C-alpha positions as CSV (number, residue, x, y, z in Angstrom):
1,M,180.3,12.9,-22.6
2,A,182.9,13.5,-20.0
3,Y,186.5,14.2,-20.8
4,N,188.9,12.2,-18.7
5,A,191.9,14.1,-17.8
6,T,195.2,11.6,-18.0
7,Q,197.3,10.9,-15.1
8,E,200.2,12.5,-16.8
9,P,199.3,15.5,-18.2
10,R,202.6,16.3,-19.4
11,T,202.5,14.1,-22.4
12,D,199.1,15.0,-23.4
13,I,199.1,18.1,-25.9
14,R,195.4,18.9,-24.9
15,E,196.0,19.6,-21.3
16,R,199.4,21.3,-22.1
17,S,197.3,24.1,-24.5
18,Y,194.4,24.2,-22.0
19,I,192.2,25.1,-25.0
20,P,189.2,22.2,-23.7
21,E,189.3,23.9,-20.0
22,L,188.7,27.7,-21.9
23,I,186.1,26.4,-24.1
24,K,184.4,24.9,-21.1
25,G,184.8,28.3,-19.0
26,L,183.4,30.1,-22.2
27,A,180.8,27.9,-22.9
28,I,179.3,28.6,-19.0
29,T,179.9,32.4,-19.7
30,T,177.9,32.6,-22.6
31,R,175.0,30.3,-21.3
32,H,174.5,32.5,-18.2
33,F,174.9,35.4,-20.3
34,L,172.1,35.1,-22.7
35,R,170.1,33.5,-20.2
36,N,170.0,36.9,-18.0
37,L,169.8,38.8,-21.3
38,F,166.8,37.6,-22.8
39,G,165.2,36.2,-19.9
40,T,162.6,38.0,-17.5
41,R,163.7,38.5,-14.2
42,E,160.8,38.1,-11.0
43,V,160.6,41.5,-9.3
44,G,160.3,41.0,-5.2
45,V,161.0,37.5,-5.6
46,P,164.1,36.0,-3.4
47,F,166.7,34.6,-5.2
48,E,165.9,30.9,-3.6
49,D,162.3,31.1,-4.7
50,R,162.6,32.2,-8.0
51,K,161.1,29.8,-10.8
52,G,162.2,32.4,-14.3
53,F,164.7,32.1,-16.5
54,S,166.7,34.8,-15.4
55,Q,168.7,34.9,-12.1
56,I,169.8,38.4,-12.0
57,T,170.0,39.5,-8.3
58,T,171.0,43.3,-8.5
59,V,168.0,45.3,-7.6
60,Q,167.4,47.9,-10.1
61,Y,167.7,51.1,-7.8
62,P,165.4,53.4,-7.3
63,E,163.1,52.3,-9.7
64,E,162.9,48.7,-7.5
65,K,163.6,48.8,-3.5
66,V,164.4,46.2,-1.0
67,P,161.0,46.0,1.8
68,Y,162.7,46.8,4.9
69,P,162.1,44.1,7.8
70,P,159.8,45.0,10.3
71,G,162.0,46.2,12.8
72,Y,164.0,48.5,10.6
73,R,165.4,51.4,12.2
74,G,164.8,54.3,9.8
75,L,165.2,58.4,10.0
76,H,164.0,60.1,13.2
77,R,160.9,61.6,13.7
78,L,159.2,63.8,16.2
79,V,155.6,62.5,17.6
80,P,153.2,65.5,17.3
81,R,150.3,65.5,20.0
82,D,146.6,66.1,19.2
83,D,147.0,69.9,18.6
84,G,150.2,69.8,16.5
85,K,152.6,70.6,19.0
86,P,155.3,67.9,19.5
87,R,155.1,65.4,22.5
88,C,158.6,66.5,23.6
89,V,159.1,67.8,27.4
90,A,162.4,68.7,26.9
91,C,163.7,66.4,29.3
92,Y,167.2,65.9,28.3
93,M,166.9,62.0,28.5
94,C,167.5,61.2,24.8
95,A,170.3,64.0,24.7
96,T,172.0,62.6,27.6
97,I,171.8,58.7,27.0
98,C,173.1,59.2,23.1
99,P,176.3,57.7,22.4
100,A,177.2,59.7,19.3
101,Q,175.8,63.0,20.8
102,C,173.8,63.6,18.0
103,I,171.0,65.0,19.6
104,Y,170.7,69.0,20.9
105,I,167.9,70.5,22.8
106,E,167.5,74.0,24.2
107,A,164.0,74.1,26.7
108,G,161.5,76.8,27.3
109,E,158.4,77.0,29.7
110,Y,155.3,78.1,29.1
111,E,153.6,80.9,30.7
112,T,151.5,80.0,34.0
113,D,148.7,81.9,32.1
114,A,149.0,80.1,28.5
115,A,145.9,79.5,26.6
116,E,146.2,76.0,26.3
117,A,145.5,73.7,29.3
118,G,147.8,70.9,28.0
119,S,150.8,73.7,27.7
120,R,150.2,74.5,31.2
121,V,150.1,70.9,32.3
122,I,153.5,69.7,30.7
123,E,155.7,73.1,31.3
124,K,158.4,73.0,29.1
125,F,158.4,72.4,25.8
126,P,161.9,72.2,23.2
127,T,162.5,75.5,21.5
128,Q,165.1,73.9,19.3
129,F,165.5,70.2,18.8
130,V,168.4,69.1,16.5
131,I,169.5,65.7,15.3
132,D,172.8,65.3,13.3
133,E,172.1,62.4,11.1
134,L,175.4,61.9,9.9
135,R,176.6,61.6,13.5
136,C,173.9,59.2,14.5
137,I,175.1,55.6,15.1
138,V,171.2,54.3,14.7
139,C,171.2,52.8,17.6
140,G,167.5,53.5,18.9
141,L,168.7,54.3,22.5
142,C,167.0,57.7,22.2
143,V,164.0,56.2,21.6
144,D,164.3,53.6,24.6
145,A,165.0,56.4,26.8
146,C,162.1,58.9,25.9
147,P,159.3,58.6,28.7
148,K,156.8,60.2,26.4
149,D,157.1,58.4,23.5
150,A,158.2,61.8,21.8
151,I,160.5,60.5,19.1
152,R,160.4,57.4,17.3
153,M,162.4,55.7,14.1
154,D,159.7,54.1,12.4
155,T,159.4,56.1,9.0
156,Y,160.9,53.3,7.0
157,T,163.4,55.9,5.3
158,H,166.6,56.4,5.4
159,T,168.2,59.7,5.5
160,P,168.3,61.0,2.2
161,P,171.8,62.5,0.5
162,E,172.2,66.3,0.6
163,Y,174.5,68.3,-1.1
164,N,176.1,69.7,1.9
165,R,176.2,69.0,5.5
166,Q,173.7,71.4,7.3
167,G,171.0,69.3,4.8
168,F,171.6,66.2,7.4
169,V,170.7,68.5,10.4
170,Y,167.1,68.4,11.0
171,D,165.4,70.3,13.4
172,I,161.8,70.5,14.7
173,P,160.0,71.8,11.3
174,K,161.7,68.5,9.2
175,L,161.3,66.2,12.4
176,L,157.7,66.7,13.3
177,K,156.0,64.3,11.1
178,G,153.4,61.7,11.3
179,P,149.9,60.9,13.1
180,A,149.3,62.4,16.3
181,V,149.4,59.7,19.2
182,S,147.8,60.5,22.6
183,H,147.6,58.4,25.4
184,P,145.4,58.1,28.2
185,S,148.5,58.7,31.0
186,D,148.9,62.1,29.2
187,P,148.8,64.6,32.1
188,W,147.0,66.9,29.8
189,N,144.0,64.4,29.7
190,K,144.1,63.8,32.9
191,R,142.7,67.4,34.1
192,P,142.0,70.7,32.1
193,G,144.8,73.0,34.2
194,S,147.9,73.0,35.9
195,E,145.9,74.0,39.3
196,R,146.6,71.6,42.4
197,P,144.4,68.8,42.5
198,E,141.9,68.8,45.0
199,H,142.2,65.9,47.2
200,T,143.5,65.7,51.2
201,H,146.3,64.0,52.7
202,K,145.5,60.7,54.6
203,E,148.5,60.9,56.7
204,A,150.9,63.6,58.0
205,H,154.0,63.9,55.7
206,T,157.3,64.7,57.8
207,R,160.2,66.7,56.6
208,I,163.7,64.9,56.4
209,G,165.3,64.5,59.8
210,E,162.0,65.5,61.8
211,G,161.8,63.2,64.7
212,H,165.5,62.0,65.1
213,E,167.8,62.9,67.7
214,S,170.8,64.8,66.6
215,H,174.3,63.2,68.2
216,H,177.1,65.7,69.0
217,P,180.4,65.2,67.5
218,A,182.0,64.3,70.3
219,Q,179.7,61.2,70.6
220,L,181.1,59.4,67.5
221,E,185.0,60.1,68.4
222,A,186.9,57.1,69.4
223,G,190.2,56.8,70.5
224,H,192.3,53.8,71.6
225,G,189.2,51.5,71.9
226,H,187.0,53.6,74.4
227,A,184.7,56.1,73.8
228,A,184.4,59.7,74.3
229,P,182.4,61.1,77.3
230,A,179.0,61.9,76.5
231,A,177.7,64.9,76.2
232,P,174.1,66.4,76.9
233,A,171.3,65.5,74.7
234,A,170.8,68.5,72.7
235,P,167.3,69.3,71.5
236,A,165.6,67.3,68.8
237,S,166.6,68.8,64.8
238,R,164.7,69.5,62.2
239,T,165.4,69.8,59.1
240,V,163.6,71.6,56.6
241,V,164.0,71.6,53.1
242,S,163.7,75.1,50.8
243,N,163.1,75.2,47.4
244,E,164.5,78.9,47.7
245,G,167.6,80.4,46.2
246,P,169.5,79.6,43.4
247,V,170.0,75.8,42.2
248,P,173.3,74.6,41.0
249,V,172.6,73.0,37.0
250,T,175.4,71.6,35.6
251,K,175.1,72.2,31.7
252,F,175.9,69.4,29.0
253,L,178.1,70.2,26.7
254,K,178.4,69.2,23.4
């Protein structure tokens, strides 16, 4: 039978002593304690779907682990090729787009007379590929930016604990894992070597500026709304694109 509190609790000794309410609270606590102590908990079932007697929601980790959702971004890994080498071609796109700047890459070049045909085609490879997992914010932009599907976050494992900070720095041996991946668009699947493909151009190619008349600087000057007198036309100029000489390179510093 429910207890009806009086409208004047100051005149009732039971209300002033709080004994009935204390007994009710202890009864509820004792009931849940005994229920969870002797009841059997259903493992791996959400709380709202449980039918058992126990209602404990604490996960007994590491004996019991919560399954990760399909879109979970786990620990990084470098995807290997069929020959066991990483698919990375050291294009620096993942290191450039990383907002935390936790990726460091050093590139090397295969020799032109390399024995592996696939290596001669891709030319560049990472001599060092390091990810600082402590600085990573798990955004997944490196996976989206990679043009060769060389880095993934589909391991479904989080970063394991370490005793020092150096243990969280992952290099190529620690990152290169998982099954080999091959795509039809891979360059080493198109031709056996790095030789120029045999084909002829169907139309003539023109260089930048070829066929355009050059204008004297005096023709572009105008003063007080009047154009400058025209100079005699110069012969057609031709801009030659050359790859000789050093190419300025901007070094990306971490």
